[in-house]
N, C-alpha and C positions, 0 to 999 in steps of 0.2 A: 241576165238582168238582176241587179241587186235587190234584196228584199227590203221593203220599206219598213222603217222602224215604227213600232207601236208606241204611242205616247202613254205615259203612266204618271199619275199624280202621286205625290207622297201622302201617306196617312200618318200623322204625327200625334193625333189626339184620340183618346178613347171615344170621345163623343162623336168625332168624325167617323171613326171605324164603325160604331153602332148604327150610324145613319145609313150605312150601306146595307143594313139588314133591318128595315123598319118593321115595327110590330103594328101592323095595320089590320089585324084580325082579332076577333074576340076569343075564339077558341085557341087554346094553347097549342093544340096539335096542328093548327093551320098557320101559326105565326111564323114568319120568315126566319126570325132569329132562332127560334126553337128548332125549326127544321134544319137550319144551317149548322147548329150545334150537333145535332144527331149525324148529319152528313160528315162533319169534320171528325167526329169520333170514329166513324166507320172508316174514313179514308186514312186516319192516323193508324188505326189497327191494321189496315191493309198494307200501309207503308212499312210497318214493323215486320210483318210477315214476309214481305218481299225482301226486306233488308237481309234477313237470315237465310232466305232461300238463295239469294244471290251469293252470299258468303259461302254457303254449302257448295254451290255450283263451281265457284272459282277455286275453293279448296280442292275439290275433286279433280278439276282440270289441271291445276298446278301439280298435284301429286302424281297424276298419270304422266305428265310431261317429264318430270324429273326422274320418275321410275324408269321410263323409256330411255332417258338420257343415260342413266347409270348402266342399264343393260347394254345399250349400244356401245358405250365407252369401254365396258369390259370386253365385249366382242372385238373391238378395234385393237385393244392392247394385246389380245391373244393372236391377232392376225399378223403374219410375218411381213406383209407388205406395208410400206410406209404411207401409201395413199390408196384409198379405195372408196367405194360408195359410203363407207362409214363416216368419212370426214365431213361431207356436206350434211349428213344426217345429224351428227353431233353438233355442228355449227347451227343448224336450223333449230334443233331442239333447245339449245341454250338460249337462242334468241327468242323463241316462243315462250320460254320460262320467264324471261325478263318482261316480255310484252304483257302476258297475262297477270303477272305480279303487279305491274303498274296499272293495268286496267282494273284490277281488283281494288287497288287503293283509290282510284278515281271514282269507281262506283260506290265505294264506302262513303266518300266525301259527299257525292251527290245524294245518296240515300239519306245521309244524316241531315243535309240541308232541308229536304222535303219533309222528313220526319219532324224536325224542329219547327218548320213552317206550320204544319197542322197542329202541333202541340200548342203553338201560340194562339191559333184560332180557337181551339178548345178552351184554353185558359181565359181568353177575352170574352167569349160568348157565354160560358157557363156561369159567370158571376151573377147575372140577372135572371138566369133560368133555373139552375139547380144549386146555386151556391158555388163557392170556390173549392170544389171537390178535388180538382187536379192540382191546386196550389197548396193543399194542406197535406203534409206528410211528416213522418218522424223526424225529429231534430237530429241531424247527423253528428252534431257536436256532443251530444249526450248519450247516444246509443251506439252500440257496436264497437269494434276495435279493428284497426288495420292489421295488427299482428296476431290476434287470437284466432286460431284456425276454426274455432267452433262458433264464432260470433259473426253477425252481419256487418257489412260496411258499405257505404254508398259509393262504391267504384262505378264509374261510367262504363257500362258494358260496351257501348259503341266506340268510345274513345280507346278502350283497350284493344278492340278489334282493329281500329285504324292504326294504332301503334304497331300491331302485329303485321298489318299489310305494309306499313312503311318499312319495317325491318326486313320483311321478305323481299320487298322491291330493291332495297340496298344490297342485300345478299345476292339476289339474282343478277343485278347489274355487275357486281364484282365477279360473280361466277361466269357470266357471259363474256366479260372482258378477258379474264385469265384463261378461260377455255379457248377463246379465239386465238389468243397469243400462243398458248401451248400447241394448238393445232398447226399454227403457222410454222413454228419451229420444228415440230415433230414430223411434219409432212415435207421437210426440206424446202421451206420458204415458198410454198405453193399458195399464191394469193387466192385461188379459188376456194381454199378452205375457210376463209373468213368472210366471203361474200354473203352467204345466207344470214349469219348472225349480224353482220354489219348493216345490211339492208333493213332487217327487222328492228335493230336497235335504233337506227335513224328514224324509221317510221314511228316507233314508239315515242321517241322524244318529240317529234313533230306533233303527234296527236296530243300529247300532254300539254305542250306549250300552246297549241292552237285552240284548245278548249277555253272559251271565255264566257261560258254560261249563257244567260239570256241577253245576248248582244243586240237583239232586235228590239230592245225596249229602251226608249229615251225617257229618262226620269227627270222631272223638274226639281229645281233646288228648293230647299225649305229651311226654316230655322230649326234649332235643336228643340226636341220635345220629348214626350213620354214614349212614343212608339217609333219604330223604325221599319215601316212597311210601305209598300207601293200598291196602287190600284190601277191595273191596266184598263185603259178606256175601251 
């Protein structure tokens, strides 16, 4: 049974956004808007922590996979036989390296989306509660230097991390392809040598293409405006 789409209206005006969090209490500590701000700050902090924990997890997993791949490959090259249990192991490890590299990149993009989502909430809610604290920062055009190693610069840490995951994904794809091709030739054209990496590679590509985000949300059309947000009913 197909999942029914949840309807969502667009939120394009700041006034419409603030109406979602009415200030109907006298005490500031009880106001919905103030409570929403505190909750958004906590969730944003939590998302940032999760972002780097996930990155550490994938770095560790990818490192272990390619360390194991290198070790098994060295054993296979020292083995006098052309085909052995080393061949499917090498093929599977190269495929797993590609899969986890792409998965890491997808997780980075997903984490960045939700981090930016909660940053927007904090930015919009704090204006009437504690002032534009999140939106006031050092002018990057007049401070720091890109080339001076002892000065600060406003590099986007998450973007650098996503570029790193993109590069690792490309390298792992090339490594998986050439490793499979090399195994096929080195094992006297034995097709069994490329089945593990081939299956994992196809599965990885299907997962990447098949992910379409919140496809169960039907968004109504609206005119261009200040905000670009949706409100799920």
